[in-house]
Every structure is written in C-alpha cells, then in structure tokens.
N, C-alpha and C positions, 0 to 999 in steps of 0.2 A: 827248213831252219835249218842250215850248214853247220856242221860240226865247226868247231875252232882247232885251231894243232897248235900243241901246248907242245914248248922245248923242256926239255928235263934239266939239273943241274950239271950233265954230264955233257948239255950240248944236243943230246938227241932228241930227235923230234916226234913227240909223244902225241897220238890220238886219242881224245879223252873217252870214258867209256858212255858208252849210249844202250840209252833202253831196249834200241832195235837195232842191232851191228848192220845188218845190209839195208837199213833207210835211208837215206838223203835227207829224211823231215822228223827227225828220232831228235827226242830228248839225249840231254847228258843226263848220266848216271852217274849218283854219289856212290861209293863202293866205301861201306863201314866195314872194321876188321872185324872177323870172324867172331872173336869174343865179344864184341859191343852187340854184332847182331843176336846173338842169343842171349846177351843179358836185356834185350830190349823186348825179343819174342818174347820172354819170360811176364815180364814189367807188364805191358801190354795184354797179355793172356791173362794173367790174375787179376788184371783193373777189368777186365771184360768180364770174367765170370763172376768177381766180387760183385758187380753191377749189376749183373742179372740175376745173383741170390740173391742180393738184397732188395732189391725192388719186387722178386717172386715174394718174397716173405710180405711185403707192404702189402702187396693185391690180395692175397690170398686172406690175410688178417680181415682188409675190410670186408670183403666178399664173406667170410666165413660166419665172423661173429655177428650177432643181430644187434648187438649193444653197439657196435660201430655204424651200423645205416644210419647215416646222417648227412646232409648238404653235406657240410666241410669236410669231409671224411669220405664221400663220393669226389669232390676236388683233389685230395691228397689222391685216391686211386687214378685218376686221370692222369698227375702230374708221372705217379709211378709207372703207367704203361707208357708213357713216352720216354721215361728213363730208362725203362726196361727195352727196349726197340735201340735206344741208344747204344746200352752196351750187347745187343745181341747183334743189331743187323747194320750200326754204325761201324762200331769200334772195329771189329773183325777185319775190314776191308781197308781201313784209316790205317791199322797195323798193318799192313800188306804194303802200303803205298808208302808209309813213314819209312818204313827200315830196308824197303828197295830201292827207295825214293824214285819209283816208276808202278806205274798202272799198266797190270796187263789183262785187266782183267773187261777189256771191251768199252767201245766206248757208248754203247747204250746203257750199260752197268754202270758206268761213269755219272750219267745224267741221272740214271736212278738214284743213285746212292748221293750224290749230290743232293737232289733234290731233298730225299729222306732226311738229309742232314740238317737241311735248311728249315725244313718244314719240324722237324723233333725240337731243333731249338725253339721256333717259334711259337709253338703250342705250350712250352714250358713255361714262358715266359709269360704268354696269354693268360695260362691256367694260375699262375702266381697271381694276375689282374685278379680275376675271377677270386680266387682266394682272401686277397686285399678287401675287396668287396665285402664280401661274406662275414669275414672278421669285422669292418665298420658297420653293418648294424646291428652284429652281435653285440658291439659294445656302446655305438654309439643312439642307437632304436631298438633297443631291447625289445622294447614290447609290439614293433613292427618286423620283426626280425622273421619270425614261422610263420607270417603269412607272406612277406615277402621272399623270402629263402627258401621257397619247396622242392622237393625230390622232383617236382616236375622244372620247374625254372631252373633248377641246378642243370640237370639232362642239357635241358634247353640250349644254357649256358656252353655246357661243354661240347655239345654238339657246333655250334657256332666258332668255339676256339678252332677247333680239331678242321673244320672245314675250311674258316680263312686260313688256316696256316700251310693246308693241302695246299690252298689254291696258289698261296703266294710262294711257296717252296717249289711245286710242280711248275705252275708258269713261267716262274723268273727263268729256270733252268731250259725247259724244252721249246719255251719260245724265245730263249736267250733275250733277254729284258735287259740282262743282266750287263750285256755289251751294246748296247743302243746307242749308235751313233759312235761310236769307236769298231766297228766291224771290222773296217780295213786294218786299221793299227793291228787289231788284236791276232786275226789271219796270217797275217804277212811277219810277225814281229814274236808273237806269244802261244799259238798254236802249234803243238808238237806231238808228234807218234810217240806215248804211253806216259802222258802229260793229263793230269783229271785235276783238276781245282778249280774254284769259280772265279775267273777275272771277272773285274766290277768297273766300269766308268767310272768317272767323278759324279754323275746324278744317281748313277746306279748304286754306289756304295752309297752314299749320301741318304738317299729314299730307303734303301735297305734299312740299313743301321738304325734310321729314324723309325723306320715301322715296326722292327724285328725289336730292338732293345730300349732306344733312346727317350721315347714318347712313354711306351707302357712302362719302364722303370721309374719317370717324374712322375706317372700317374703313381703308382704302388709307395713312393716315397710321399706324396704328399695324403694321401690320404692315411696310412700310419703315421704322419705326423698329427694328423687329426685325432688319430684313435687313441696315438699317446696321450693329447693334450684333454681327453673324454674323461680318458681313463685316470689320471690323475686328481679327477676331480671328486671321481667314483673309490678311490683309494682307499677310505674310510669305510665303505660298505663291501668291499672287497675283504677289505681285512677282518671283518666281523660276524655279523649274521647271514649276506648274500652267497651262498657257497657256487650258486648258480655263476653268478657274476666273476668270483676267484674264477671260477674255470673254465670261463670265457678269456679271462685274461691272460691264463698261463696259456690256452692254446694258441691268445695270437702275439705272446712271446717268443713261444717257438716258433709260426709259421712267418714270424719278423725275423727271426734267427737264419730260414731255409730262405727266404727270402736276400737277407745279405750275404748269405753264402752264393748265391746264385749270383749276384751281382759282382761279388769279389772276381769270382770263378772266370765269369766272362768281359770282363770290361777290359782287359787287357787286350783281346782277341778285336772286340768293338772300336778300340781305341785305333790299331792299327788298321783295320780294315776300313775305316772311313779314311785316315791319313793319308793310307800309300797310295792313289789313285793323285792325288796333289800334290807329291814330292814324287812323280816319275814311277812311280810302284820300284821307290827304294828298299823298301824294308826287306830281308832275309826273308826266303823260303822255307830255311830252318825254322827263325824266330814265328813268321808264322802259324808254322807247324805243333810249335811247340805250344805256342797259346791257344793251337785250337784242342789240341790234349789237354789242357789247363781244363778249360771250358766243359771239354767230355767228362773229366774228374768230378764236377759238380752232380754228375748222374750216379754218381758214385758214392757219395756224402751225404745223399739227403735220407734214404734209409738209416746211416749213421745216426743223423741231426733225431729223427724219430726216436730210435732206440735209446737214445741218449735223455732226453727229455719227457718223452711219456713212459708213463708206468707202466698202462696200458699196453702199449706197446713190446717192452720187456716183456712180459708178461705172457701176451699171444704168439709172440717168436719162440719164447720156449714150450709152451703148449706143442705150434708147430715143429719144432725141431726132435720135441721128444715122443712125434705121432699121436699127440692127444687129440687130433682132431679126427681122428675114426671112431673114437667112443660115441655112445651113441648121448645125444643131446649137448654135444661139445660146443654147438654154436651157439646156445643158451649160455654160457658161462658166463659170468659176471668178472669184468674185467675191472680190478682196481685202477 
C-alpha cells in the first residue's frame, strides 16, 4: 500500500509515520504523545491485571468450595475461564496494537490472537446461553431441573460451547472465511505490513454477527422473558415458605444482570461490525478499537457483579484473600 505524502502548514512535504519505514507496503502509524501513551499503558495494564485477578478468584472459589459444586456454578466457572483468558491472553497484545497503532508480533501470532479474540467472545455468549437455559429449568420446571441439568449434561454443553467457539474463531481466520468474495479488494486496498484486524465482507460480517451475537442474544432475551413471566406467578411462594425458589430467583436475577451487562458492553461493537461493510468501511478505526475495548471490559466486570450480588462469593473472596483456603477442611466451609 503506497504511503501518501502530507503537506504541513508551512508548505513542507511530510511523509506520514509508517509501521515499517523501509517497506513500501507498510500501514500508516499514528503516534500518540508520550504522556498519552504512558497513561494508556497504565490504564490497559491495570484493566488486564484486574480482569485476571477477579476471574481467578471466581475460578478458585467454584473449584475449592464443595458447596459451590453445582451445574449453575460450573457454567459460571466456564464463563470465568473465558474472561480470564481475555484478560491474560487477548488484552496484552491488543494493548500494544492499540497504543502503538501497529502490529509488530508477526503474521502468525496476529492470526492466533484474532482467532482467540473471536473464540473467547463467542464462548462467553454461548456460556450465557447455556446459563439462561439452566435458569429456565430451575424456575419454570423445578421438578425436572435435577434430572435435566446434571453435572454430566452441563459438562457436555460446556464442551460443545467451547468446541463450536474454537471452530468458528480459528476456522474463520485461518481459512479466511471472513474475506470470502472480497479477496482482491482486501489484498489490494486493505492488507498492509503492520496491520492486524479482522476485515469482513458484507456476508462475513452479517453471518458472524448473527451467529456470535444477535441470534444467541435474542434466544437469551426470550428465555429470560419467559422466566420473568413464570417468576411473577411464583412470587407468593418465593416470599413465603419456599426458600429454594427464593434462592433460585435471586440467582436468576443476578445472572440476568450479568447477561444485561454483557449485551450493553458488546452491542456498540457488533452494531459497528455489521454496519461497517455496508457503508464502505467508513467507521473510523479508532472508534472500532474503542468499542472493542468496551467489549473486553465486560470480562472485567463479571467478577464485580458476582461479588456485589452474591453474599457467599464475597465470603469466599475474603477467605481466599486471607489465605484461609490453606486451612484444613476449608473446602467444606459453609458459605452463607
């Protein structure tokens, strides 16, 4: 891609900054002021660390305390693993790309990073889909819940969730299904040295967004509306003698909030993603990058939601942080 020559205010010809100075196919580079770069490195690094620590606490909590060994919490564990990987594997390279505005880690790692990005985003929403089904049986069909949502059934659904997500993420990137039908345009006008982003054709963007976001989100919304309708009819029982229904109702409310947070954080990105090819790829890259980071922050927020709404998660966090998990029989601690 040929570099364009800019004319400064003094009438002097200026060459733009390039990712690779001696490459005539280099991407252009935007250079942030030093103070801005330092601030962004601090912000993104803290975000990555908080995401890792928060989700690690959730993972240790569910694994360590026997009281929490239930199908619902296994699904929360699977979601926390996806969020942990976002913080530990996806965020750091994305930080370098966002701040340096170039990709210096090689083409192969670019494909691996993009594949993991797609995989983990898809795994998150599919895990939430399974969680909504778990809540549906717990509230709408409580007598069938323990026979339907067994630990084995949950494990099979988690395996399917991750397999489908990985097949979609790695298959789309490595088989270049995202540029199918627009290969010539992509390689002649978009591809350049130092770039690492998921370019998508109209068909690719539409299909990807539908499979990864819009269809699962629609399913989840329908399921939770059904749950809310059923819960209203059970409200007397929940408020009086049936403590089990009350507990399930609280869990459903918390997980519905988690789903709402997920949708709120990812909607801006997926709206841009599906619209961009139809408006001639006119969405500014900086805006795309901003919305992508907003989506990443969903992985940071989930443990905060658990800690805020679940008393037993807060208690478990305190035990872990005070090193109480190293005491004898701490795994049998009763969490209120």
